[in-house]
Every structure is written in C-alpha cells, then in structure tokens.
C-alpha positions as CSV (number, residue, x, y, z in Angstrom):
1,M,-5.9,-74.8,6.8
2,K,-3.9,-72.7,9.1
3,D,-1.7,-75.7,10.0
4,R,-1.2,-76.6,6.3
5,L,-0.2,-73.1,5.3
6,A,2.1,-72.8,8.6
7,Q,3.8,-76.0,7.4
8,A,4.4,-74.8,3.9
9,V,5.8,-71.5,5.3
10,T,8.4,-73.5,7.5
11,Q,9.5,-75.4,4.3
12,S,10.3,-72.2,2.5
13,R,13.9,-71.3,2.0
14,A,13.3,-67.6,1.8
15,D,14.2,-65.0,4.4
16,Y,10.5,-64.0,4.5
17,T,7.4,-65.9,3.4
18,E,3.8,-65.3,3.4
19,I,0.7,-67.3,2.1
20,R,-2.7,-66.1,1.5
21,V,-5.8,-68.3,0.7
22,E,-9.3,-67.0,0.0
23,R,-12.5,-68.8,-0.5
24,T,-15.5,-67.0,-1.7
25,W,-19.2,-68.0,-2.1
26,S,-21.4,-65.6,-4.1
27,S,-24.6,-65.2,-5.8
28,A,-26.3,-62.5,-8.0
29,V,-29.7,-61.5,-9.3
30,A,-30.4,-58.6,-11.7
31,F,-33.6,-57.3,-13.4
32,R,-34.0,-54.9,-16.3
33,G,-37.6,-53.5,-16.2
34,R,-39.7,-56.6,-16.0
35,R,-37.2,-59.0,-17.4
36,L,-34.8,-61.1,-15.1
37,E,-31.4,-60.8,-16.5
38,T,-29.2,-62.6,-14.1
39,A,-29.4,-65.3,-11.5
40,T,-26.1,-67.0,-10.7
41,V,-24.2,-68.8,-7.9
42,S,-20.5,-69.2,-7.8
43,E,-17.8,-70.5,-5.6
44,D,-14.1,-69.6,-6.2
45,Q,-10.9,-70.4,-4.4
46,G,-7.3,-69.3,-5.0
47,G,-4.1,-68.2,-3.1
48,F,-0.7,-66.7,-3.6
49,V,2.7,-67.2,-2.0
50,R,4.9,-64.1,-1.7
51,V,8.6,-64.4,-0.5
52,L,11.5,-61.9,0.1
53,N,15.2,-62.7,0.3
54,K,17.7,-60.1,1.6
55,G,19.2,-58.1,-1.4
56,Y,16.7,-59.4,-3.8
57,G,13.0,-58.6,-4.9
58,W,9.7,-60.1,-4.2
59,G,8.8,-63.3,-5.8
60,I,4.9,-64.2,-6.2
61,A,3.3,-67.4,-7.4
62,S,-0.4,-67.8,-7.3
63,F,-2.5,-71.0,-7.3
64,T,-5.9,-72.5,-7.4
65,S,-5.4,-75.8,-5.7
66,L,-3.7,-76.3,-2.3
67,D,-2.0,-79.5,-4.1
68,E,0.1,-76.8,-5.9
69,L,1.3,-75.2,-2.5
70,P,4.7,-76.8,-2.1
71,T,5.5,-76.1,-5.7
72,M,4.4,-72.5,-5.5
73,V,6.7,-71.9,-2.4
74,T,9.5,-73.1,-4.4
75,R,8.6,-71.1,-7.5
76,A,8.2,-67.9,-5.4
77,H,11.5,-68.4,-4.0
78,E,13.1,-68.9,-7.2
79,L,11.5,-65.9,-8.6
80,S,12.8,-63.7,-5.8
81,R,16.3,-64.8,-6.3
82,A,16.0,-63.8,-10.0
83,V,15.7,-59.9,-9.1
84,R,18.8,-58.4,-7.5
85,L,18.4,-55.0,-5.9
86,D,20.9,-52.3,-5.2
87,E,18.9,-51.2,-2.2
88,P,17.5,-53.9,0.2
89,I,13.9,-54.0,1.0
90,R,13.2,-53.4,4.6
91,L,10.0,-54.7,6.3
92,A,8.5,-52.8,9.1
93,E,8.6,-54.3,12.4
94,T,4.9,-55.4,13.3
95,A,3.9,-57.5,16.1
96,P,2.6,-61.1,15.1
97,Q,-1.1,-61.7,15.1
98,V,-2.6,-64.9,16.1
99,A,-6.2,-64.6,15.8
100,D,-9.7,-65.2,14.2
101,G,-12.0,-62.4,12.9
102,V,-15.3,-63.6,12.4
103,L,-17.8,-60.8,11.3
104,D,-21.7,-61.3,12.2
105,L,-23.2,-62.8,9.2
106,D,-26.7,-61.4,10.1
107,G,-28.6,-64.1,8.3
108,D,-26.2,-66.3,6.3
109,V,-26.9,-65.8,2.7
110,R,-25.6,-69.2,1.8
111,G,-28.7,-70.6,3.6
112,I,-31.2,-68.6,1.3
113,S,-32.2,-70.0,-2.0
114,L,-31.7,-68.2,-5.1
115,G,-35.3,-68.2,-5.6
116,E,-36.1,-66.1,-2.4
117,K,-33.4,-63.6,-3.4
118,K,-35.1,-63.2,-6.8
119,K,-38.5,-62.7,-5.0
120,L,-37.0,-60.2,-2.8
121,L,-35.5,-58.1,-5.8
122,D,-38.6,-58.6,-7.8
123,R,-40.6,-56.7,-5.0
124,Y,-38.0,-53.9,-5.0
125,N,-38.1,-53.6,-8.7
126,T,-41.7,-53.5,-8.8
127,A,-41.8,-50.9,-6.2
128,M,-40.0,-48.5,-8.6
129,L,-42.1,-49.4,-11.6
130,A,-45.5,-48.8,-9.6
131,V,-44.6,-45.2,-8.6
132,S,-45.6,-43.3,-11.7
133,D,-46.0,-43.9,-15.5
134,V,-43.3,-41.6,-15.9
135,I,-41.0,-44.3,-15.0
136,V,-40.1,-46.0,-18.4
137,D,-37.4,-48.4,-17.3
138,T,-35.6,-49.9,-14.2
139,Q,-32.4,-51.7,-13.2
140,A,-32.3,-53.7,-9.9
141,S,-29.6,-55.7,-8.7
142,Y,-28.8,-58.0,-5.8
143,R,-25.3,-59.4,-5.0
144,D,-24.0,-61.2,-1.9
145,E,-20.8,-63.0,-0.9
146,V,-19.3,-64.7,2.0
147,S,-15.4,-64.8,2.0
148,E,-13.1,-66.9,4.1
149,V,-9.4,-65.6,4.2
150,W,-6.3,-67.5,5.6
151,Y,-3.1,-65.7,6.0
152,V,0.1,-67.1,7.5
153,N,3.8,-65.5,7.4
154,S,7.2,-66.5,8.7
155,E,7.1,-63.8,11.3
156,G,4.5,-65.9,13.3
157,T,1.2,-64.2,12.2
158,S,-1.6,-66.6,11.4
159,T,-5.1,-65.3,10.9
160,Y,-8.6,-66.3,9.7
161,Q,-11.3,-63.9,8.6
162,L,-15.0,-64.6,7.6
163,C,-16.5,-61.7,6.1
164,P,-20.0,-61.5,4.5
165,E,-21.1,-58.7,2.0
166,V,-24.7,-57.8,0.6
167,V,-25.4,-55.2,-1.8
168,V,-28.7,-54.1,-3.4
169,S,-29.3,-51.2,-5.9
170,G,-31.8,-49.6,-8.0
171,T,-32.1,-47.3,-11.0
172,A,-35.2,-45.8,-12.3
173,I,-35.4,-44.0,-15.7
174,G,-38.1,-41.2,-15.9
175,R,-39.0,-39.6,-19.2
176,R,-41.6,-36.9,-20.1
177,D,-41.8,-34.5,-23.2
178,G,-38.3,-35.5,-24.2
179,S,-36.7,-35.0,-20.9
180,I,-35.0,-38.1,-19.5
181,E,-33.7,-38.2,-15.7
182,K,-32.7,-41.1,-13.5
183,G,-32.7,-41.6,-9.7
184,L,-30.5,-44.3,-8.1
185,E,-29.6,-45.8,-4.9
186,S,-27.1,-48.5,-3.8
187,I,-26.7,-49.9,-0.4
188,G,-23.9,-52.2,0.6
189,L,-23.1,-53.6,3.9
190,R,-20.8,-56.1,5.6
191,K,-23.8,-58.0,6.8
192,G,-26.2,-60.7,5.4
193,W,-29.7,-61.4,4.3
194,N,-31.5,-59.9,7.4
195,S,-29.9,-56.3,6.6
196,V,-31.6,-55.9,3.0
197,Q,-35.2,-56.7,4.2
198,G,-38.1,-54.2,4.1
199,L,-36.3,-51.7,1.6
200,E,-39.5,-51.3,-0.7
201,D,-39.9,-47.6,0.6
202,A,-36.2,-47.0,-0.3
203,F,-36.8,-48.2,-4.0
204,R,-39.8,-46.1,-4.1
205,V,-37.8,-43.2,-3.3
206,V,-35.4,-44.0,-6.2
207,A,-38.3,-43.8,-8.6
208,T,-39.9,-40.8,-7.0
209,R,-36.4,-39.0,-7.4
210,A,-36.4,-39.7,-11.2
211,V,-39.9,-38.2,-11.3
212,D,-39.0,-35.2,-9.5
213,L,-35.9,-34.6,-11.7
214,V,-38.0,-34.7,-14.9
215,D,-40.1,-31.8,-13.6
216,A,-37.4,-29.9,-11.9
217,P,-36.3,-26.5,-13.2
218,R,-32.9,-26.4,-15.1
219,V,-30.0,-25.1,-13.1
220,R,-27.7,-22.4,-14.8
221,G,-24.0,-23.2,-15.0
222,G,-21.9,-21.5,-12.5
223,A,-20.3,-21.6,-9.0
224,Y,-22.7,-22.3,-6.0
225,P,-22.2,-23.0,-2.3
226,V,-23.7,-26.4,-1.6
227,I,-24.5,-28.5,1.3
228,L,-23.4,-32.4,0.9
229,D,-25.0,-35.1,2.8
230,N,-22.5,-37.5,4.4
231,E,-22.9,-40.2,1.8
232,L,-22.2,-37.9,-1.2
233,A,-19.4,-36.1,0.7
234,G,-17.9,-39.6,1.4
235,V,-18.0,-40.4,-2.3
236,F,-16.2,-37.1,-3.2
237,I,-13.5,-37.9,-0.6
238,H,-13.2,-41.4,-1.8
239,E,-12.4,-40.2,-5.4
240,A,-10.6,-37.2,-4.8
241,F,-8.3,-38.3,-1.8
242,G,-8.8,-42.0,-1.1
243,H,-7.3,-43.3,-4.5
244,L,-4.6,-40.7,-4.2
245,S,-3.7,-42.3,-0.9
246,E,-3.3,-45.8,-2.3
247,A,0.4,-47.1,-1.9
248,D,0.6,-48.6,-5.4
249,F,-0.6,-45.3,-6.9
250,V,1.9,-43.4,-4.9
251,Y,4.6,-45.9,-5.8
252,E,4.2,-45.6,-9.4
253,N,3.5,-42.0,-9.7
254,P,6.3,-39.3,-9.1
255,Q,3.9,-36.6,-8.8
256,A,1.8,-38.1,-6.3
257,R,4.8,-38.8,-4.1
258,E,5.8,-35.2,-4.1
259,M,2.2,-34.3,-3.3
260,M,1.7,-36.8,-0.5
261,T,4.3,-35.3,1.8
262,L,3.4,-35.3,5.6
263,G,2.7,-31.8,6.7
264,R,1.2,-30.7,3.4
265,R,-2.1,-28.5,3.6
266,F,-5.0,-30.1,1.6
267,G,-7.7,-28.0,2.8
268,K,-9.0,-25.4,5.2
269,P,-9.1,-26.4,9.1
270,V,-12.5,-27.6,8.8
271,L,-11.2,-30.6,6.7
272,N,-10.7,-34.0,8.6
273,V,-10.4,-37.2,7.0
274,G,-10.0,-40.8,8.6
275,D,-9.5,-44.2,7.3
276,N,-11.4,-46.8,9.6
277,G,-11.4,-50.5,8.9
278,A,-12.8,-51.3,12.3
279,A,-16.1,-49.5,11.7
280,T,-18.8,-52.2,12.1
281,G,-21.1,-53.2,9.2
282,L,-19.7,-51.2,6.5
283,R,-18.2,-52.5,3.0
284,G,-14.8,-51.3,4.1
285,T,-14.8,-53.3,7.4
286,L,-12.1,-55.8,7.8
287,P,-10.7,-57.3,11.1
288,Y,-7.3,-57.5,9.3
289,D,-5.9,-56.2,6.0
290,D,-4.2,-58.3,3.4
291,E,-1.0,-58.8,5.4
292,G,-2.5,-59.8,8.8
293,T,-2.2,-56.3,10.4
294,P,-5.3,-55.3,12.6
295,T,-7.2,-52.5,10.9
296,Q,-7.6,-49.4,13.0
297,D,-8.9,-45.8,13.0
298,T,-6.2,-43.8,11.2
299,Q,-6.3,-40.0,10.8
300,L,-5.2,-39.0,7.4
301,I,-5.9,-35.3,7.3
302,K,-6.3,-33.4,10.4
303,E,-7.6,-29.7,10.3
304,G,-6.6,-29.7,6.7
305,I,-3.1,-31.1,7.1
306,L,-1.9,-34.4,5.8
307,Q,-0.7,-36.8,8.5
308,S,-1.0,-40.4,9.6
309,E,-1.7,-40.5,13.3
310,H,-1.0,-44.2,13.9
311,T,1.7,-45.3,11.2
312,P,4.3,-43.2,9.5
313,I,4.2,-42.9,5.8
314,Y,7.7,-43.6,4.4
315,P,9.0,-43.0,1.0
316,A,7.2,-44.7,-1.6
317,S,10.3,-46.7,-2.7
318,Q,10.3,-48.3,0.7
319,S,6.5,-48.9,0.8
320,K,4.6,-52.0,0.6
321,S,1.5,-52.1,-1.7
322,V,-1.4,-52.5,0.4
323,R,-4.8,-51.6,0.1
324,G,-5.9,-48.2,1.3
325,V,-3.2,-46.1,2.8
326,L,0.4,-46.6,3.4
327,T,-0.1,-48.7,6.5
328,R,3.0,-50.9,6.4
329,V,6.4,-50.3,5.0
330,M,9.4,-52.3,4.2
C-alpha cells in the first residue's frame, strides 16, 4: 500500500501532495431491556488526495477504490488550480516521518464471533436488570473497531497505523412513586477484547446508582463548592476548552480567534490543561495525527495561561485544520 501511494504522489504535478487511505473493520451489539436491538459487522475503506499549489488553494478529492487513485490525484490538482489566493498558504516545516505505529490489539476483536460479543453484553445487561425491581429499563451497547491508516506525502513522510478501539456502555432507568432517574457508564479504550472482560460489577454499579438517585433527596438550586472526579473534570474540559481549541472552529469563528490568544488568562493558577495523543490505551491515543506528525504531550494551559509548549499557534488564517489543537500550520 505504501509503495502504491508513494508512486501516485510522485506522479502528481502539484507542488505538495498527500494521500491518506483508511480501512476499518467494526462490529456492534446493543440491548434495550431484554430485547436485542443491534448485531452488525461492517468493513469500510476510503481515502482522499489533498494537494496544494503555490498561489492557489487546496484541492481535495476522495475515493473508495484504489483504482480511482490516479484519476483523483489529477482531479485534486485541477481543483487546487481553480482557487487563486491573494495571500499564499505556507506549510510549516516538519521533519519527514517514515515509520509504522502498531498499537497493542489486546485480544484482536476481529477473531471473536459476533455471538460471543452478544453473550458478553447480555451478561452485563442482565447484571443491571438483576439489581432491583426499581430498575424498569436498561440500555447496553458494545462497539469495536480496528482501523488501518496509510499516509504518504510529497515531503517524504510515509506512515502506517494499526489502531484498535472498544467501547462498552450501560444505562439503567429507575422508577419509584413517579420519580424517574438513571445511572450510566461508558468505558472506551484503544485496546481489544481482553480489556472489556469481567465488568459485571461495573454494570451493577450503574443500576445501583439509578436506585440511589431515585431515593436521594432533592438539591435546592444554588451555587455550591464541588469536588469533581478525574473523569467528570475531563468531560468539562473537553466540552468547555477542547472544542474551543479545534483549528477549524478557530478558523471559522472571529470571536474564537480573538479569544484564543497566547498569554491570555483562562483561569486561576491551579488550572493546567494538556493534550497528549501519546498516552497509552485511551481513545485519544494515536501514534501519528492525520498529517503524519507524531503525537506528543502538549501543554495548552499552564497555571491558568494559554500557551502551546511544543508548537506555536499561528494566526488562524494560516492554520491547517487538524484534529485537536493547532499542531501544524501553513
């Protein structure tokens, strides 16, 4: 695959060319109460060519078959030449990467039958239903995927990634005397089948939480000091700051560009926020980003001040749209 993509890149007439191909195998199972709602397996493949010419804009063409690749390289070049720019786009200087990033499959889900996955989720769903007669309904889901990603560009980068992901989640609905509450939990990992075994107790906790909430006293509205656990604090940061840091959002939103200024204070000195794609086993774990750049630990807020310790954040008019933070500019 790498050789085929490299050959297509060399045949491009554009000043800069990159090609990404992704193949994903996935399966899913879901229960609603005692009823099986979903049991599916799928396999998808697709890719895109993105090119840039000096003085022109980006040209992008997507494909689902590698047989279309030469045509799509030509098409992307034509699209780029159709967009003349007053201000040229500059690509950041990044060292070429030639490497493979293969994460631990931890029990390859592709070797497990859909029937076994159904049995696993049935046990977890039954564990919730058995907690109490206060539990009147449940939802349980299992989803997994294994993705292969190839990326080649005209600057010499050539990478391959093999990334697993597995997610199990449960929701329990409790009802008593007209009061309805729910407990929920979701566990997602960049791992495989072995990592989601033996979770019956975790699903019982989900149902117990719903029962406890039904009987819990009501909280009066007001301002209270609170202590957040790590997971909930992470969700808050993700929603309040993570999305705000996305390059495409900053690019399209003048208010966000004004807000996301290096040196701006975002909180008290106790506030520290980082972006770490290299952390092992988590859903955000990736050896390389979508442009072949190695992931790293980047501090975004240090002692309440917005910054980027490893890579500078350039004006949004010069930034490339990437996942996460502004990690590469042009």
